[in-house]
Structure formats: structure tokens, C-alpha cells
Phi, psi and omega in degrees: 000138180289144180288155180279166185312151182291180189302324181300317180290321178299321177294323179294320178297315180294323178300321182282318188257342186054030178081004177302122188306314184294314182291321178297316179298320180299313181296312183295321178300314182290327175297317181291315181300324182272002178068028184269063179297323178260045184297151178253172176301324179296320179297316181297316181295323179297315179295318179298319181290336180280342186305311183298335179276338182270331183221165182246021184298319183297321177296321177296319178299315181296319179297332181277349179275142175279174183301317181294319179300316180297317181296318178296313181297321180297319178299315180290327184289346183271004179219157179253021179233164176288141178242144175283169177299323179296319180293322178294315181298320178297322179293332179287331170072321186252182183305133182242134180295156183299332184268019187295331178291332175294322176296318178299316179295326178294323176297324177293317182300321182274003172084012179269339180225143177248152180235132180268182184293343178268010182061037171254160192233150181207151176300139179257111176088142184272340186298305181290321181301315181298313179295316182300315182294320179292318182293314182287327179292331179292340179258354187294323181299313179300317183301314186273348177270354182247275194259350189245021177300316180297320179297320179296317178297320179296320180295317179298315180296324182287321189262353179232142173271181185301315181295319181292325176294322176297318178294325177298315178300318180299316180296333180268003178075030184234135176276119183299334180293342178276356178266135180290161177102155182249326184273167177298318179299319179297315181296319180297318180294316180293326178298313180295316180296324178299313182286333174293316180299328182263010179055041182235028178305319178302324178296318179295317180296320181298317179294316178300320180296320179296320184280327181228072187295340182275354182271140177278091183280000000 
């Protein structure tokens, strides 16, 4: 019997599945079916990217997560480093139920989040994270163009000081002096309303995400 792929490929498989039994089995099965004994990292990534089109498990997983679970996972999915509980809570921004750490532990139990020896947390595996980010970003425009404009302005005001909001405007090609209002809250609100009027809320969110990756935008 031919040996299975070398260590580089095994690392690639783990990067995609984080050792989740079902996802690991799916990748290895497809490698074998396709005869990719000498598979490369590119082969593994291709199979991983094909998974959401071949099966609907990720949608089922997402449907089974509660609102708090989704918010926690989204905060973690926006960064490639471990976050402390305080950093995760800051990323959630709004009122968090007392049992939110139990929800975090449940995400670890189900293999979507990993916890290191310092009790910091990180997304486990790229397969679900990649699908999750693409799926949620496709709905983000609708979300922020309807009911959550005020929430976005509040987040900007909360996570940026006056100077940083001015720098944010500069990066977005906007003169802050052209925004109405005197207070930081006023400027944040006018900034969001400006981008809503120009149908560019995703551009604003992308910049905010770059500047504050631990926040759930």
C-alpha cells in the first residue's frame, strides 16, 4: 500500500480541519479517491474549498449556533491570533449574558474554537472559518443598510478616539471637517450616514476591521 502524504500535507490537513474527525476524514478520503498520494498544500486547500459546495454541513452547524455563539465565533474569526476572554468580550461590544463563557467553552467542545494553556482562544481550522466569513459578509450589506446603522456608529465611537476617527476619515478619503457635529458620537454617526448614503458601508466596515480586528463589526 502506498504511504499517505508527507508531513507538509499532514500539516495542511490539520490547518484546514484542526483535527476535526469529520472534516479530516473528508479531506483524506478525497485525497485517496483522487490518487493524490503525493498531494501538495494546494491540493488540500482545493478539496477544503470544495466542501461547502459538496455538502451542507456548515450551514447546519451555523443554524445550530445561538446568537451569542455566532458573535463570539465572528470575533475570533476576524483575527489570526489567540484572544483573551477580555479581548473577546470587548469585541462583542454590547451586553453579554452571564453564561457567555459557557458558550465559549461549548464552541471549544465542538471543535470550532481552540484554547491554549494560557486560556486564550482562537478559531480552530480554516475550512469553517473561510466559509463562515464568506457567508456572513454576503449578508453584511443588508444588515448594515437596514437596522444596525446606529449600532455601527456606536461601535466606531466606542472603539476609536477623536484623533483616530479623524485618521479613519483620512484613510477613507473624507475630510472630517465636512461632517456635521461637534462631539465624537456626532462625528461617528455622520461618518456612518455618509457611507450609507453613498452605498459604501462595506468599505467603512473593512477599514474598521483592519484597524480593530478583534471587534465584531
